[in-house]
C-alpha positions as CSV (number, residue, x, y, z in Angstrom):
1,M,45.3,-0.3,-71.8
2,M,44.1,-3.7,-72.3
3,C,45.3,-9.7,-72.0
4,D,45.4,-14.6,-70.6
5,R,48.3,-15.9,-71.9
6,T,45.6,-16.8,-74.3
7,L,43.3,-13.9,-73.9
8,R,45.7,-11.8,-71.8
9,F,46.0,-9.9,-75.1
10,V,42.8,-8.3,-74.4
11,T,43.1,-6.9,-71.0
12,L,46.6,-6.3,-71.1
13,T,49.3,-4.5,-72.1
14,A,48.2,-6.6,-74.6
15,I,50.1,-9.1,-75.8
16,S,53.1,-8.0,-73.8
17,F,54.2,-11.5,-74.6
18,L,54.2,-10.6,-78.3
19,C,57.5,-8.9,-77.7
20,W,59.3,-6.2,-79.7
21,P,60.4,-6.7,-83.3
22,S,62.9,-4.1,-84.6
23,S,64.0,-4.9,-88.1
24,S,61.5,-7.1,-89.9
25,R,58.6,-6.8,-92.2
26,A,55.1,-8.1,-91.5
27,D,51.7,-8.4,-93.2
28,P,48.2,-7.9,-91.9
29,I,46.5,-11.0,-90.4
30,D,46.1,-13.9,-92.8
31,F,42.8,-15.6,-91.9
32,R,44.1,-18.7,-93.7
33,Q,46.2,-19.2,-90.6
34,V,43.2,-19.3,-88.3
35,P,41.1,-22.5,-88.3
36,A,37.4,-22.5,-89.1
37,N,36.5,-23.8,-85.6
38,A,38.4,-21.1,-83.7
39,K,36.5,-19.2,-81.1
40,W,39.2,-16.6,-80.5
41,F,42.4,-15.4,-82.0
42,A,45.0,-12.7,-81.4
43,H,47.5,-11.2,-83.8
44,M,50.4,-8.8,-83.9
45,D,51.4,-7.0,-87.1
46,A,55.1,-6.3,-86.4
47,D,55.4,-3.6,-89.0
48,A,52.6,-1.6,-87.5
49,F,53.8,-2.3,-84.0
50,R,57.3,-1.1,-84.9
51,S,56.0,2.2,-86.4
52,S,54.0,3.1,-83.3
53,P,55.8,5.7,-81.1
54,V,53.7,4.5,-78.1
55,L,54.4,0.8,-78.6
56,R,58.1,1.5,-79.3
57,Q,58.4,3.4,-76.1
58,F,56.5,0.7,-74.2
59,A,58.9,-2.0,-75.6
60,D,62.0,0.1,-74.9
61,H,61.1,0.9,-71.3
62,C,58.7,-1.7,-70.1
63,L,60.1,-4.8,-71.9
64,A,63.7,-3.8,-71.8
65,K,64.6,-6.8,-69.5
66,M,62.9,-9.3,-71.7
67,T,65.6,-11.3,-73.6
68,P,65.4,-14.5,-75.6
69,G,65.8,-17.6,-73.5
70,N,65.6,-21.3,-73.9
71,P,63.2,-22.3,-76.6
72,A,61.9,-25.0,-74.2
73,D,60.5,-22.1,-72.1
74,A,58.1,-21.2,-74.9
75,S,54.7,-22.7,-75.7
76,H,51.6,-22.0,-77.7
77,D,50.5,-19.3,-75.3
78,W,53.9,-17.7,-74.6
79,P,55.9,-18.1,-77.9
80,C,58.5,-15.5,-77.6
81,P,61.1,-16.9,-75.2
82,G,62.5,-19.1,-77.9
83,V,62.9,-16.5,-80.5
84,S,65.4,-13.7,-81.0
85,I,63.0,-10.7,-80.8
86,D,64.7,-8.6,-83.5
87,K,63.9,-11.4,-86.0
88,L,60.2,-11.6,-85.2
89,E,57.7,-10.6,-88.0
90,S,54.3,-11.6,-86.7
91,V,52.5,-13.8,-84.2
92,T,49.0,-15.3,-84.6
93,L,47.5,-17.2,-81.7
94,Y,44.2,-19.0,-81.7
95,G,42.0,-21.6,-80.0
96,N,38.5,-22.7,-79.3
97,R,38.7,-22.8,-75.5
98,L,40.2,-20.5,-72.8
99,G,42.5,-21.6,-70.0
100,L,42.5,-25.3,-71.1
101,R,45.9,-25.7,-72.7
102,N,44.3,-25.4,-76.1
103,G,45.4,-23.8,-79.4
104,A,48.5,-22.9,-81.3
105,A,50.8,-20.0,-82.1
106,I,52.0,-19.4,-85.6
107,I,55.1,-17.3,-85.7
108,Q,56.7,-15.8,-88.7
109,G,60.3,-14.4,-88.7
110,K,63.9,-14.8,-89.8
111,W,65.9,-17.0,-87.4
112,N,68.5,-19.7,-87.5
113,K,66.5,-22.9,-87.4
114,D,69.5,-25.2,-86.8
115,E,70.5,-23.0,-83.8
116,L,67.0,-23.2,-82.3
117,I,66.9,-27.0,-82.7
118,K,70.3,-27.3,-81.1
119,K,69.1,-25.4,-78.1
120,L,66.0,-27.6,-77.9
121,Q,68.1,-30.7,-77.8
122,F,69.4,-29.7,-74.4
123,Q,65.9,-30.0,-73.0
124,P,65.6,-33.1,-70.8
125,A,63.3,-35.8,-72.1
126,L,62.9,-34.1,-75.5
127,K,61.0,-36.3,-77.9
128,T,61.7,-36.2,-81.6
129,E,59.6,-37.9,-84.2
130,T,58.5,-37.7,-87.8
131,R,54.8,-37.1,-88.6
132,N,53.8,-37.1,-92.2
133,G,57.3,-36.2,-93.3
134,Q,57.5,-33.3,-90.7
135,T,59.9,-33.4,-87.8
136,V,58.2,-32.6,-84.5
137,Y,59.8,-31.8,-81.2
138,S,57.8,-32.2,-78.0
139,W,58.4,-32.1,-74.2
140,T,56.5,-31.7,-70.9
141,K,56.5,-28.2,-69.6
142,L,56.3,-27.6,-65.8
143,K,56.8,-31.3,-65.3
144,G,55.9,-32.6,-61.8
145,T,53.4,-29.8,-61.1
146,E,49.7,-29.6,-61.4
147,S,50.3,-27.3,-64.4
148,A,52.2,-29.9,-66.4
149,H,51.3,-30.0,-70.1
150,E,52.7,-31.2,-73.3
151,V,54.2,-28.7,-75.8
152,A,55.1,-29.4,-79.4
153,V,56.9,-27.4,-82.0
154,A,57.5,-27.8,-85.7
155,F,59.2,-25.8,-88.5
156,P,57.0,-26.4,-91.6
157,K,58.8,-23.6,-93.5
158,T,62.1,-21.8,-93.2
159,D,60.5,-18.7,-91.8
160,L,57.6,-20.3,-90.0
161,M,57.4,-21.9,-86.6
162,I,54.4,-23.5,-84.9
163,F,54.1,-24.0,-81.1
164,A,51.0,-25.9,-80.1
165,A,49.3,-27.9,-77.4
166,E,50.4,-31.5,-78.3
167,S,46.9,-32.5,-79.3
168,D,46.5,-29.5,-81.6
169,L,49.8,-29.6,-83.6
170,A,48.5,-31.9,-86.4
171,N,45.6,-29.6,-87.1
172,A,47.9,-26.5,-87.0
173,L,50.3,-28.1,-89.5
174,A,47.4,-29.1,-91.8
175,L,46.2,-25.5,-91.6
176,V,49.4,-23.8,-92.7
177,N,49.7,-26.4,-95.5
178,G,46.2,-25.5,-96.8
179,K,44.8,-28.9,-95.9
180,A,42.4,-27.8,-93.2
181,P,39.4,-25.4,-93.3
182,S,40.2,-21.9,-92.2
183,L,38.3,-18.7,-91.4
184,D,39.3,-17.2,-94.8
185,K,36.3,-16.3,-96.9
186,S,34.0,-17.4,-94.1
187,N,31.0,-15.5,-92.6
188,S,32.3,-15.6,-89.1
189,P,32.2,-12.4,-87.1
190,L,35.9,-13.0,-86.4
191,V,36.8,-12.0,-90.0
192,A,35.2,-8.5,-89.8
193,E,37.2,-5.8,-91.6
194,V,40.5,-4.9,-90.0
195,P,41.3,-1.1,-89.9
196,P,44.5,-0.1,-91.7
197,G,47.5,0.2,-89.3
198,T,46.2,-2.2,-86.7
199,A,49.1,-3.3,-84.7
200,L,47.3,-5.5,-82.2
201,L,44.1,-7.4,-82.8
202,A,42.1,-9.8,-80.7
203,R,38.6,-11.2,-81.3
204,A,36.4,-13.9,-79.8
205,A,32.9,-15.1,-80.7
206,G,30.6,-17.9,-79.7
207,L,32.1,-18.5,-76.3
208,T,30.2,-20.7,-73.9
209,D,30.7,-21.9,-70.3
210,A,32.0,-25.2,-71.7
211,D,34.9,-23.4,-73.3
212,L,36.3,-22.1,-70.1
213,G,38.9,-23.5,-67.8
214,P,38.5,-23.4,-64.0
215,H,40.3,-20.0,-63.6
216,F,38.4,-18.2,-66.3
217,K,35.0,-17.9,-64.8
218,F,35.2,-14.1,-65.2
219,F,34.5,-14.8,-68.9
220,Q,31.4,-17.0,-68.3
221,H,29.0,-14.2,-69.2
222,I,31.1,-12.9,-72.1
223,T,30.0,-14.2,-75.5
224,A,32.2,-12.1,-77.8
225,L,34.8,-9.4,-77.9
226,D,36.7,-7.3,-80.4
227,Y,39.9,-5.5,-79.4
228,R,42.2,-3.5,-81.7
229,L,45.0,-1.0,-81.4
230,T,46.1,1.4,-84.1
231,D,48.6,4.2,-84.1
232,R,48.8,6.3,-87.3
233,N,49.5,9.9,-88.1
234,D,50.0,10.9,-84.4
235,R,46.7,9.3,-83.5
236,Y,46.9,6.4,-81.0
237,D,43.6,4.5,-80.8
238,E,42.4,1.6,-78.7
239,N,38.9,0.1,-79.1
240,L,37.4,-2.8,-77.1
241,T,33.9,-4.0,-77.6
242,I,32.6,-6.8,-75.2
243,T,29.3,-8.6,-75.8
244,A,27.8,-10.0,-72.6
245,D,24.9,-12.5,-72.2
246,S,22.7,-9.9,-70.6
247,E,22.3,-6.1,-70.2
248,K,22.9,-6.5,-66.4
249,V,26.3,-8.1,-67.0
250,S,27.3,-5.4,-69.4
251,Q,26.5,-2.8,-66.7
252,K,28.6,-4.6,-64.2
253,L,31.5,-4.8,-66.7
254,K,31.1,-1.0,-67.2
255,T,31.5,-0.5,-63.4
256,I,34.7,-2.5,-63.5
257,M,36.1,-0.5,-66.3
258,D,35.1,2.8,-64.7
259,G,36.9,1.7,-61.6
260,M,40.1,0.8,-63.5
261,M,40.1,4.2,-65.2
262,A,39.6,6.0,-61.9
263,W,42.4,4.1,-60.3
264,M,44.8,4.9,-63.2
265,S,43.8,8.5,-63.2
266,L,44.4,8.9,-59.4
267,S,47.7,6.9,-59.6
268,L,49.0,9.2,-62.4
269,G,47.5,12.4,-61.0
270,Q,50.8,14.2,-61.1
271,D,50.8,14.0,-64.9
272,K,48.0,16.1,-66.4
273,T,48.5,14.8,-69.9
274,M,47.8,11.3,-68.9
275,T,44.9,12.0,-66.5
276,D,43.2,14.2,-69.2
277,L,43.5,11.3,-71.7
278,L,42.2,8.8,-69.1
279,D,39.3,11.0,-68.1
280,K,38.2,11.4,-71.7
281,T,38.1,7.6,-72.2
282,E,34.7,6.7,-73.6
283,I,33.0,3.8,-71.6
284,A,29.4,3.2,-72.6
285,T,26.9,0.3,-72.8
286,N,24.3,-0.4,-75.4
287,N,22.0,-3.2,-74.4
288,K,24.4,-6.3,-74.0
289,Q,27.4,-4.5,-75.4
290,L,30.1,-2.5,-73.6
291,R,32.4,-0.3,-75.6
292,I,35.7,1.3,-74.4
293,H,37.4,3.8,-76.6
294,F,40.8,5.4,-75.7
295,Q,42.6,7.8,-78.0
296,G,45.2,10.5,-77.9
297,S,48.3,12.0,-79.5
298,S,50.9,9.4,-80.1
299,A,53.7,11.8,-79.3
300,A,52.1,13.0,-76.1
301,L,51.3,9.5,-74.9
302,A,54.7,8.1,-75.7
303,K,56.3,10.6,-73.3
304,V,54.3,9.4,-70.3
305,I,54.6,5.6,-71.0
306,P,57.7,5.2,-68.7
307,Q,55.8,6.7,-65.8
308,V,52.7,4.6,-66.6
309,C,54.8,1.5,-66.8
310,D,56.6,2.2,-63.5
311,T,53.4,3.0,-61.7
312,V,51.7,-0.3,-62.8
313,R,54.8,-2.3,-62.1
314,H,55.1,-0.9,-58.6
315,H,51.4,-1.6,-58.0
316,W,51.7,-5.3,-59.0
317,Q,55.0,-5.7,-57.1
318,S,53.2,-4.5,-54.0
319,R,50.4,-7.0,-54.5
320,Q,52.9,-9.8,-55.0
321,L,54.7,-8.9,-51.8
322,L,51.4,-8.9,-49.9
323,I,50.4,-12.3,-51.3
324,R,53.8,-13.8,-50.3
325,E,53.4,-12.4,-46.8
326,L,50.0,-14.0,-46.6
327,L,51.5,-17.3,-47.7
328,G,54.0,-17.0,-44.8
329,E,57.1,-16.4,-46.9
330,N,59.9,-14.4,-45.2
331,G,62.1,-11.8,-46.6
332,S,64.9,-14.2,-47.6
333,T,62.5,-15.8,-50.2
334,R,61.5,-12.6,-52.0
């Protein structure tokens, strides 16, 4: 139901970018891997993800064309291209700003480190250096464009990889080595209890206008959020709670979500199972808070995922086509 390549996790098909692990073991989120100054984080528990019939169907149908690519295509906000998906165990992303090339991705899994490094070495202008005994690889992604930014990666342990904005790598390395303060044992609202079986989790707290990039003004009235997805015992459950800076804003956010649910219900009108589920989605405000709760039978929802995916894909492809036409592109460029 619900994601930026940093917070895209939350309004998104959630962390679609978190990919699909198929044969690995994962643990619940370890708050020792989230720094004390983080204002948001997102986490995927691969074991719980793998055991969900709905997410498994989503991965098999909607992400079927996603294959591992050049590690240099990866970054701290899109870590999967450099990893063989079936070796992935967990992903934890965090930062203290949104849309400002900030933060890190801590990835756990079983991969061939030498093979990954060999692929990286084909990246033009790759820089290799040693920092505090740790080999660090860095390069400029999207070089020559207004979106150019420095990406760095290090392998502090055999089964651990860190992608980070260049300026944030040192802190990320210190964090995983236990030499930097973390959220573990803190009183932050980010470390609230995590329900058993949570496959996808995203939280933010203490956000201010100063934390937002130029394309994230939608979030300027959102101070906190809590998103989680669980799928256990044939019960698929998504919860999103957004805290706004005023009751008026929470009402506007409710209007947006009501519209999204109505669009999905109309678009999927030929499937009564899905429309019934959508129509029963709870969307309610309480002062400054908006809460969305979606639930249903895992087995029933898994059956309609292909249709949902195809409908949403067609919708966005149509929008892309319209945008290209407005930009004056002709058919040969599509």
